[in-house]
C-alpha positions as CSV (number, residue, x, y, z in Angstrom):
1,M,-8.9,-36.1,6.4
2,L,-11.0,-39.2,6.5
3,F,-8.8,-41.8,4.6
4,T,-11.3,-44.3,4.6
5,P,-14.7,-45.2,6.5
6,R,-15.2,-48.8,7.4
7,F,-14.1,-51.1,4.3
8,Q,-13.6,-54.9,3.8
9,T,-10.4,-56.2,2.1
10,E,-10.6,-59.6,0.3
11,D,-8.9,-61.7,-2.1
12,A,-10.0,-62.3,-5.6
13,N,-12.3,-65.2,-4.7
14,G,-14.0,-62.9,-2.2
15,V,-12.5,-64.4,0.9
16,P,-11.6,-61.8,3.4
17,Y,-8.2,-61.1,4.5
18,A,-8.8,-61.5,8.3
19,G,-6.3,-59.4,10.2
20,A,-5.0,-57.6,7.3
21,K,-2.7,-54.7,8.0
22,L,-2.6,-51.0,6.8
23,Y,0.7,-49.3,7.4
24,F,0.9,-45.6,7.2
25,Y,4.1,-43.5,6.2
26,Q,5.4,-40.2,5.5
27,S,5.4,-40.0,1.5
28,G,8.4,-41.4,-0.1
29,T,9.7,-43.0,3.3
30,T,9.4,-45.8,5.6
31,T,8.8,-43.5,8.6
32,L,5.6,-44.4,10.2
33,I,3.2,-41.5,10.8
34,T,0.3,-41.2,13.5
35,V,-3.4,-41.9,12.3
36,Y,-6.3,-41.4,14.2
37,Q,-9.6,-43.0,15.2
38,D,-11.5,-39.7,15.2
39,S,-11.7,-36.4,13.5
40,G,-10.6,-34.4,16.6
41,K,-7.2,-36.2,16.4
42,T,-7.6,-37.3,20.1
43,T,-7.3,-41.0,20.0
44,P,-4.5,-42.5,17.8
45,H,-4.7,-45.9,15.9
46,A,-1.9,-48.4,16.3
47,N,0.1,-48.3,13.0
48,P,-0.4,-50.6,11.4
49,V,-4.2,-50.7,11.8
50,I,-5.6,-54.2,11.9
51,A,-8.6,-55.4,10.1
52,D,-11.0,-57.7,12.0
53,A,-12.0,-61.2,11.5
54,S,-14.2,-60.3,8.4
55,G,-11.2,-58.2,6.9
56,T,-12.9,-54.9,7.9
57,F,-10.9,-51.7,8.9
58,P,-12.2,-49.2,11.1
59,E,-12.6,-45.4,10.3
60,I,-9.0,-44.0,9.8
61,F,-8.2,-40.3,9.9
62,V,-4.9,-39.1,8.5
63,D,-3.2,-35.6,9.1
64,T,-0.1,-35.9,7.0
65,D,0.1,-34.4,3.5
66,P,1.0,-36.2,1.4
67,F,1.3,-39.8,2.8
68,K,1.9,-43.4,1.8
69,Y,-0.1,-46.6,2.9
70,V,1.0,-50.2,2.4
71,L,-1.7,-53.0,2.6
72,T,-0.6,-56.5,3.7
73,T,-2.1,-59.8,4.9
74,S,-2.0,-60.7,8.6
75,A,1.3,-62.4,7.8
76,D,2.7,-59.2,6.1
77,V,2.5,-60.3,2.6
78,L,2.3,-57.2,0.5
79,L,-1.0,-56.8,-1.2
80,E,-0.8,-53.1,-2.3
81,T,1.4,-49.9,-2.0
82,V,0.0,-46.3,-2.7
83,D,2.3,-43.4,-2.2
84,A,2.0,-39.5,-2.6
85,I,-1.6,-39.4,-1.4
86,P,-2.7,-35.8,-1.0
87,L,-5.1,-34.7,1.7
88,L,-8.4,-33.5,0.1
89,A,-10.2,-30.2,0.5
90,G,-13.1,-30.6,2.9
91,S,-11.3,-33.4,4.8
92,S,-12.6,-34.3,8.3
93,I,-8.9,-33.5,9.5
94,V,-6.9,-30.6,8.3
95,G,-3.5,-29.7,8.6
96,A,-2.2,-27.7,11.4
97,D,-1.5,-24.7,8.8
98,L,-5.4,-24.9,7.9
99,T,-6.2,-25.2,11.4
100,A,-4.4,-22.0,12.4
101,L,-6.0,-20.3,9.4
102,E,-9.4,-21.5,10.2
103,A,-9.0,-20.1,13.8
104,L,-8.8,-16.4,12.7
105,S,-12.1,-14.6,13.5
106,S,-11.8,-11.5,11.7
107,T,-12.2,-10.9,8.0
108,G,-9.6,-9.2,5.7
109,L,-6.0,-10.0,4.4
110,V,-4.1,-13.2,5.8
111,A,-0.3,-13.4,5.8
112,R,1.5,-16.8,6.8
113,T,4.0,-15.5,9.1
114,A,5.4,-18.8,10.2
115,S,4.8,-22.5,10.0
116,D,1.1,-22.9,11.3
117,T,0.9,-19.2,12.1
118,Y,-1.4,-16.9,10.3
119,A,-2.0,-13.0,11.0
120,L,-4.5,-10.5,9.6
121,R,-2.8,-7.8,7.7
122,T,-4.0,-4.5,6.2
123,I,-2.4,-2.4,3.3
124,T,-2.3,1.2,4.7
125,S,-1.8,4.6,3.2
126,G,1.6,6.1,3.6
127,T,3.7,9.1,2.3
128,G,2.5,9.9,-1.3
129,I,0.3,6.8,-1.4
130,V,-3.5,6.3,-0.9
131,V,-4.9,2.8,-0.2
132,T,-8.6,2.1,-0.8
133,N,-10.2,-1.2,0.7
134,G,-6.8,-2.0,2.4
135,S,-8.3,-4.9,4.2
136,G,-9.5,-6.5,0.9
137,V,-13.1,-7.2,2.5
138,A,-15.1,-5.1,0.0
139,G,-13.1,-6.1,-3.0
140,N,-9.5,-5.9,-4.3
141,P,-7.5,-3.2,-2.6
142,T,-6.4,-0.3,-4.8
143,V,-3.2,1.7,-4.4
144,A,-2.7,4.9,-5.9
145,A,-0.2,7.9,-5.9
146,D,-1.4,10.8,-3.7
147,V,-0.4,13.5,-6.4
148,A,-0.2,17.2,-5.4
149,S,-2.5,19.5,-7.3
150,T,-1.3,22.7,-8.6
151,A,-2.9,24.6,-5.5
152,Q,-1.0,22.2,-3.2
153,I,2.3,22.6,-4.9
154,K,1.9,26.6,-4.5
155,S,0.9,25.9,-0.6
156,K,3.8,23.5,-0.2
157,A,1.3,20.7,1.0
158,A,3.2,17.9,3.0
159,D,3.6,14.4,1.8
160,K,2.5,14.6,-1.8
161,L,4.0,13.2,-5.0
162,L,4.8,15.6,-7.8
163,E,3.9,15.2,-11.5
164,S,6.0,17.1,-13.8
165,D,3.1,18.8,-15.7
166,A,1.6,19.9,-12.4
167,V,4.8,21.3,-11.3
168,Y,4.9,23.5,-14.4
169,D,1.2,24.3,-14.3
170,A,1.7,25.5,-10.7
171,A,4.1,28.2,-12.2
172,D,1.5,29.8,-14.3
173,E,1.1,33.6,-13.4
174,V,-1.6,34.4,-10.9
175,T,-3.2,37.8,-11.3
176,L,-2.7,39.8,-8.1
177,T,-5.7,42.2,-7.2
178,D,-4.7,46.0,-7.6
179,A,-5.2,48.0,-4.5
180,A,-3.7,50.6,-2.3
181,T,-1.8,47.9,-0.6
182,I,-1.5,44.8,-2.8
183,S,-2.3,41.7,-1.1
184,V,0.3,39.1,-1.5
185,D,-0.2,35.5,-0.3
186,G,2.9,33.5,-1.0
187,S,0.9,30.1,-0.6
188,T,-1.2,30.9,-3.7
189,F,1.4,31.6,-6.4
190,I,4.9,31.1,-7.5
191,N,4.7,33.7,-10.3
192,A,2.4,36.5,-10.4
193,V,1.4,39.6,-12.3
194,V,-0.3,42.9,-11.1
195,T,-1.4,46.0,-13.2
196,L,-0.9,49.2,-11.2
197,G,-3.9,51.7,-11.3
198,G,-2.2,54.2,-9.0
199,N,0.5,54.6,-6.6
200,R,0.7,51.4,-4.6
201,T,2.6,49.6,-1.9
202,L,3.6,45.8,-2.1
203,G,2.1,44.4,1.0
204,T,3.9,42.0,3.3
205,M,4.2,38.4,2.0
206,Q,1.6,36.3,3.9
207,N,2.1,32.5,4.2
208,P,5.8,32.7,2.6
209,V,7.3,29.4,1.5
210,K,10.9,29.5,2.6
211,N,13.5,29.0,-0.2
212,R,10.8,29.6,-2.9
213,T,12.0,31.8,-5.8
214,G,9.7,33.4,-8.4
215,R,8.7,36.6,-10.2
216,I,5.9,39.4,-9.9
217,R,5.4,41.1,-13.2
218,V,4.5,44.6,-12.6
219,V,2.7,46.5,-15.4
220,Q,1.8,50.2,-15.5
221,D,-1.7,51.0,-16.7
222,N,-2.5,53.3,-19.5
223,A,-1.7,56.4,-17.7
224,G,1.8,55.4,-16.5
225,S,3.9,56.9,-14.1
226,R,2.7,54.8,-11.0
227,T,5.1,54.3,-8.3
228,L,5.4,51.2,-6.1
229,A,6.6,51.3,-2.4
230,Y,7.4,48.1,-0.5
231,H,6.6,46.7,2.9
232,G,9.5,46.3,5.4
233,D,9.8,42.7,4.8
234,Y,11.4,43.3,1.4
235,E,15.2,43.4,1.1
236,F,17.2,44.9,-1.9
237,A,20.8,44.8,-3.2
238,G,22.4,47.8,-1.6
239,G,19.4,48.4,0.5
240,S,17.9,50.6,-2.3
241,A,14.3,49.6,-3.5
242,P,14.1,49.5,-7.4
243,V,12.4,52.5,-9.1
244,L,9.9,51.2,-11.5
245,S,9.5,52.1,-15.3
246,T,7.0,55.0,-15.7
247,A,5.9,54.8,-19.3
248,A,2.4,53.7,-20.0
249,N,1.9,49.9,-20.1
250,A,5.6,49.4,-19.2
251,Q,6.4,46.1,-17.7
252,D,9.1,45.4,-15.0
253,I,9.9,42.1,-13.4
254,L,10.5,41.7,-9.7
255,Y,12.3,38.5,-8.8
256,Y,11.9,37.2,-5.2
257,D,13.6,34.9,-3.0
258,V,12.2,33.9,0.3
259,I,15.2,33.8,2.6
260,A,12.8,33.5,5.8
261,S,9.5,34.6,7.0
262,G,9.8,38.4,6.9
263,R,13.0,38.4,4.7
264,I,12.3,38.2,1.2
265,L,14.9,39.5,-1.3
266,I,13.9,41.6,-4.3
267,S,15.7,42.3,-7.6
268,A,14.5,44.0,-10.6
269,I,14.7,43.8,-14.4
270,K,13.2,47.0,-15.8
271,A,11.2,47.8,-19.1
272,I,11.0,44.4,-20.7
273,S,9.5,44.4,-24.1
């Protein structure tokens, strides 16, 4: 901070105070501080700073915030005391904190990590969290939850947050395609329905999600009497596969529990209405 350019001090009659003295202290104390002759803080002044024969002081640079000065005559008769003087923005000398801040060469968010020490910081995405403009360069950073879609819930996508409505929506029945061997993809449904148009086989569960439980609703078509065989991955109580209801449009529920890949337990509730 440039405290003052060259200035002259004089009495009420305009007579200069030759050899007047300016003392500089820490604010609220009698502890002298270092003041400088130059903005680069390379050459200290004596403290007090002495005016010349015309009562004129040289340029004085201060680097303590806040500070106090005491103006006296050459004989140390008090003329003025001013305390709690703050450094001003745009000063010629800045504090060490601001010097360290000014030394940063990159753009972005800044954290004061210690006295006179700054570091660039970036807000980064994490598990379930998406950050946009984490450096703050292009505007305010935004932080949002990385919420799983219903499809991602079904496929057990990693590192996603769950919303209760999406969890229940993911349990909506998905229609399986009727075919001689019914394709079953465990990553695409929790609950499913299939209408049998002939004697069928329930195919192996591709992409099974371990520990998932759900149901497959099996519907007879208008003709009825359709049978359902099972791939070897499916297991049953007592080792016996359930026999479906045979009436036209009958509905049975197959509850499944994925114990492991290649081990899916099936239990049945028949003839629901």
